[in-house]
DOKE-676708 format. One record per residue (C-alpha): y, x, z; residue in three letters. Coordinates in steps of 0.1 Angstrom, whole numbers, plus 5000, padded with zeros to 4 digits. Example, Ala and Ser with C-alpha at 12.3 -4.5 7.8 and 13.67 -1.06 7.14 Angstrom:
REM residues 2
495551235078ALA
498951375071SER
REM end
This chain:
REM residues 557
471742951021MET
469343231005TYR
468843170966VAL
466343420950LEU
467143490912GLY
464543640890ILE
464043770855ASN
460343690847ILE
460743740811GLY
458643980788PHE
461044290797HIS
463744410822ASP
462444190848SER
464444180879SER
465344000912ALA
468943950928ALA
469543790961LEU
472543570971LEU
473643451004HIS
476043151001ASP
476743280964GLY
477643610978ALA
475543900959LEU
473444090986ARG
471144290962ALA
469944330927LEU
467044550918PHE
465644620883GLU
461644640884GLN
461744940861GLU
463445160888ARG
460745070915LEU
457745090892SER
459045370873ARG
458045200840ARG
460845200813LYS
462144830806HIS
459244700831ALA
457444550798VAL
455244290811GLY
455744330847GLN
456744070870PRO
459544170894PRO
457244200924VAL
458644510940GLU
462044420929ALA
461744080950ILE
460444280979ALA
463444520979ALA
465944250978CYS
464444071008LEU
464044401027ALA
467944491021ILE
468944151039GLU
465944201065GLY
464343851055ILE
460743721044THR
460143481016PRO
459843211041HIS
463743231045ASP
464343161009LEU
465942821003ASP
465542820964ALA
464143030937ILE
466043040903ALA
464243170871ILE
466543290841GLY
464343130817TRP
463442760809ASP
459942760794PHE
459142410806ARG
459242250770ASP
457742570754LEU
453942620752PRO
454442900773LEU
455342650802GLY
451842540804ARG
450442860815ASN
448942830849LYS
451043150859ARG
454042920861PHE
452442640883THR
453742650920PRO
450642830930GLU
450543050900GLY
454143170907LEU
453343230944ARG
450543450936ALA
452343640909MET
455743700929LEU
454743710964PHE
451243870966PRO
449743881003GLY
451743571012HIS
448943301009ASP
450543101036ASP
453843041016LEU
454942721007THR
457442790978LEU
460942680980PRO
462342460952PRO
461942630920VAL
464542580893ARG
464442690858TRP
467642780842ILE
468442820803ALA
468543170793HIS
471743170778HIS
473142960806VAL
472043240831ALA
473343500809HIS
476743310807ALA
476743260847ALA
476143630854SER
479243730835ALA
481543420845TYR
480943390881PHE
481243750885SER
484643790868ALA
486543620895GLY
488243370873VAL
488142980872ASP
487942940834GLU
486943170806ALA
485543150770ALA
481943270769VAL
479943460744ILE
476143540747VAL
474543770722VAL
471043890725ASP
467543900711GLY
466343570719ALA
466543290743GLY
464343000744GLU
465442870708THR
468743040703GLN
469943410699ALA
473943370701SER
475943100720SER
479643040723LEU
481242820750GLY
483642780780VAL
483342800816ALA
485642610837ARG
485842520874ASP
482342620881GLY
480842450850ARG
479342640819ILE
479242440786THR
477642610754LEU
479142430726THR
477542640696ARG
474342800692GLU
472643020665TRP
468843000660ALA
466643280668VAL
466343370631ASP
470143460632GLN
469443700661SER
471843970660LEU
469944160687GLY
466844150664PHE
469044280635PHE
470144570653TYR
466544650667ASN
465244630632ALA
468044850619ALA
466945120648ALA
463345070636GLU
464545160601TRP
466045450611ALA
462945590629GLY
464645560663LEU
462345280677GLY
462644920688TYR
464545040719TRP
466745290700GLY
469645080697THR
472145300717GLY
470745590696LYS
471945410665LEU
475245330679MET
475745710685GLY
474645800651LEU
476945550635ALA
479945770645ALA
478846030619TYR
478645810588GLY
480845590567ARG
480245210566ALA
479445080532ARG
479044680524PRO
476044510514GLY
474244440551MET
472544120553PRO
474844010581LEU
478543890574ARG
481243710591ALA
481343360585ALA
483943070596ASP
483543050633GLY
480943310635GLY
478543490614TYR
475543450591GLU
472443650588LEU
471543640552THR
468243810549GLY
465343650529GLU
462743490552PRO
459443640543PRO
456943450520ALA
453743510539GLY
452443590571PRO
454143860592VAL
452244140613LYS
453544150648VAL
454344460661GLY
456144370693ILE
454044130711THR
455143840735GLY
455543460734PRO
459143480721LEU
459343820704THR
457043690679ALA
460343580664TYR
461243950660TYR
459144050631PRO
460243740611VAL
463943850615VAL
462944210608SER
460844140576ALA
463843930564ALA
466444210569VAL
464444520560LYS
464644460521PRO
468244470523ALA
468144790544PHE
466344950514ALA
469544960492GLN
471345190515PHE
470845560514PHE
468145700518PRO
466345380505TYR
463345400526ALA
462245360564GLU
462645680582ARG
459145860590THR
459846230594GLY
463446350583GLU
466446410603GLU
467946090613PRO
471246230604VAL
470546140567ALA
470745780580TYR
474045800593ALA
475845600565ASP
473345330573PHE
473845340609ALA
477645310603ALA
477045020581SER
474844810604VAL
477544890631GLN
480544760613GLU
478544440605ALA
477744380641LEU
481344440650GLU
482644210624GLU
480143930631ALA
481043950668VAL
484943970663LEU
484543650641SER
482543470670MET
485343590694ALA
488243460669GLU
486443130671HIS
486043110709ALA
489743200711ARG
490842920688ALA
488542670704GLU
489342730741THR
492842870739ARG
491743060770LEU
493243440778PRO
489943560792VAL
486743620774LEU
483443690792VAL
480143840774LEU
476743910784ALA
473543940765GLY
471844260756GLY
474244300725VAL
476944330750ALA
475544680759MET
477044800723ASN
480044980739CYS
481645040704THR
481644680696MET
483044590730ILE
485744870727GLY
486944710692LYS
487144380708LEU
489144490736VAL
491344700713ASP
491844390691SER
494144230718GLY
492743880709MET
492043840747PHE
494243940776GLU
491144030796ARG
487544070785VAL
484944100809TYR
481344220807VAL
479044250840PRO
477344570848PRO
473944430838VAL
474644230807PRO
470944270796THR
467944040806ASP
467944210839ALA
471144010846GLY
469843690844VAL
468243700877SER
471943720890LEU
472943440865GLY
470243190874ALA
470643240910ALA
474543180906LEU
473842840886VAL
471842720915VAL
473942860943ALA
477242700931GLN
475542350935GLU
475842410972GLN
478542440997ASP
479742691010PRO
479642880974PHE
481643230974THR
480543430945PRO
481343800944THR
483743910921ALA
481944200908VAL
484144510905ASP
481544790910HIS
477744820903ALA
476244950936TYR
473944670944TRP
470644850943SER
468545070966GLY
470245280994ASP
469645640999LEU
469545761035THR
470046131047THR
466646101066GLU
464945991035GLU
466646281018ALA
465646541044ARG
461946421041VAL
461946431003ALA
463446791000ALA
461246921028SER
457946791010ALA
458946950979ALA
459447270998GLY
463247290986LEU
465947461008PRO
468947211016TYR
472147231038ARG
474246961054GLU
477847111052PRO
479546751060GLY
481546571037GLU
484446801029ASP
482047091024GLY
479646891002LEU
482546780978ILE
484347100977ALA
481147300970PHE
479847060943THR
483147060924ALA
483447410923ALA
479747450911ARG
480547180882ILE
483847380873ALA
481447700869GLU
479547530845GLY
476547420869LYS
474747100860LEU
474546900891VAL
472246610899ALA
473946360923TRP
472346070942ALA
474145920969ARG
474445570986GLY
473045260968ARG
472145280935GLY
473745110903GLU
472844810886ILE
472544810847GLY
471645070822GLN
474745300829ARG
474745560856ALA
478145530874LEU
478445810900GLY
475545700925ALA
472545830901ARG
474046070879SER
474046410863ILE
477446580862LEU
478646890844ALA
482247030830ASP
483646850800PRO
485747140790ARG
482647320781ASP
480747220751ARG
477747400759ARG
477447140787SER
476446880762LEU
473947100749GLU
472147180783ARG
472246810792LEU
470546700761ASN
467946980765VAL
467146880800VAL
466946500791LYS
465046550760GLY
467546380738ARG
468746450701GLU
471546720701MET
473946480681TRP
474146190708ARG
477346200731PRO
477546200767VAL
480546020787ALA
483146100810PRO
483845960845SER
487745970848ILE
489845890878LEU
491445530873ALA
494745690883GLU
494445940852HIS
492945730827LEU
495945720804GLY
495946100802GLU
492746140782LEU
492245790766ILE
494445600742GLU
495145230745GLY
493544980770GLN
489844980782VAL
490244710809GLY
487244580828ASP
484544720806PRO
485645090817ALA
484645010852ARG
481144990840PHE
481145260812MET
480744950786LEU
483645020761ALA
484245310738ALA
487745410731SER
489945690716ARG
490346020733VAL
493946140731ARG
494246360700PRO
496346620721ASP
493446660747VAL
490346650729ARG
490347050729VAL
490347020766ARG
487246800771VAL
485346880740PRO
482046800757ALA
482846450761VAL
484546360727THR
482346240701HIS
482446320664VAL
484946020655ASP
487146110685GLY
485645840707SER
484145840743ALA
482645590764ARG
484745620796PRO
484045520833GLN
487045440853SER
486345580888VAL
488245380916HIS
488745510949ARG
487945200967ASP
484445130953THR
483145480952ASN
485345690974PRO
482846000976ALA
482546020938TYR
486245980935TRP
486846250959ALA
484446490939LEU
486646420906ILE
489846450924GLU
488646800937GLU
487246900902PHE
490746790890ARG
492547030916ARG
490447320906LEU
490747260868THR
493647040861GLY
490946780843VAL
490646450861PRO
487146400847ALA
483546510847VAL
480546440822ILE
478646170836ASN
475146110821THR
472145910838SER
470046090863PHE
466646070847ASN
464546260821LEU
463046150787SER
461645800785ASP
462145760823GLU
464145490844PRO
467345620862ILE
465945750897VAL
466045520926ASN
464845670957SER
465046010972ALA
461746100962ALA
462346000925ASP
465446230927ALA
463446530941VAL
460646500916ALA
463146480887THR
465446760899PHE
462046980902VAL
461046900865ARG
464446900851GLY
464447300851LYS
468047310837GLU
469647110866LEU
471247380890ASP
472147180923LEU
470946850936LEU
473346660959VAL
470946410978LEU
472746211001GLY
474546401025ASP
472446731016LEU
473047000991LEU
469347080977VAL
468847390955ALA
465847590944ARG
466547900964SER
468547980996ASP
470748190975GLU
472247900956GLU
473447730987LEU
476547791010PRO
475848031039ALA
REM end
């Protein structure tokens, strides 16, 4: 049975394809359309790419699952969501197609399913925290024996996601600047007084609702809620230095503000987790929703020891509800064999022939030295201080590059951080992350990081005695956001880091996403070559089985 799951929401549209419950492919529309977050775009190209991976057509689909349930909302009456409207929107050119059964899955149920069924467990406590579902922003529940029950919800006016978005805007980092705000928080000292506090069994957003109409800046049927939350919390933000919304000065002045926002979020989610533990008495917690991308918060949750295991899927954002919705529908059928997701490589492949065509079209010289030669040459260049773009195999799902579409550098040299931030157009105070051999994780990182480290989703402490050895990946507060690299899930990337360890004694490389400012992570060979050409600071491109450079002199003889 083939089930196609889709996120057809307002941003981060995506498609996932399951066969008897097993994940076959997941594509984020932004990687194909090259429009960041794919705002307002239906996942047309993502659907086509999923079907192509499996070699099927829309006629082979047994069901379609949508990670929203609009039916009781005014939006559900839009003609785009009739069977004919969906066919025209999602499968253009297939006028003869009769849609298979379409299922509308509640947004938070889809989020929860993306985490629960991917974790490979029979039962778990569940937390979903995002901007907004149909009518809720946060949910608690339990998943057991293939069934998900959400037992408590917080309304959209209590949105932790919108609270954090509003704080990012207040600091002048933009609505999508939540990751920047999290990085900035490390430079500050948290102070009390945020309009968010932990409460018995969860949290309470205490901002004053606006008295009159609110100007809607971020448009969309559900994101109309956002300005209401934003207007409610921003008066309280003005009580923190520098007491005004940022318009031009350096963002570092907002470090204490960012730290206060971050601490309030952490306390709220930890309070939810305490309630979930007490209510379910289960040792496993699964999380999803966009707020689960906050790796500092996830790190605090893992470090708390509240649960024996904390699992966050590689794509906890709205892009992941395509997977979750498909899993909800697939589990109703027999056989149902869901994939325990322990790696993120479920997107587009990159073949050697495509690499040759792309490099030749750009007039770039290349070599094919074989696997051993490629690994040895690349590791040596990184050890020499070169910046290496690395694009091999199937791409990652989610917002973290994990060794399939990455830019790599030497963590021993602080100048690597500066060069990477230059090439990517990032602020100089923003950190970069290490990819660390799983077998050597404890040599660099203190404490437990668990499953989230597979997907670079939990911050942790760099051991004080080794910070001087890896200054480029040690943030100002002594933290890092490690990726644990496992030989069985990405053998080529593991081999590269192992060779770098043999050369330098350090079992890690810097890993940041292979993209330039305000662009999605590269997907195809053509994307990789175009980005390499424009990224003048990049010294070498590993493209499939090719070594690609700007001149013959930079390649092995």
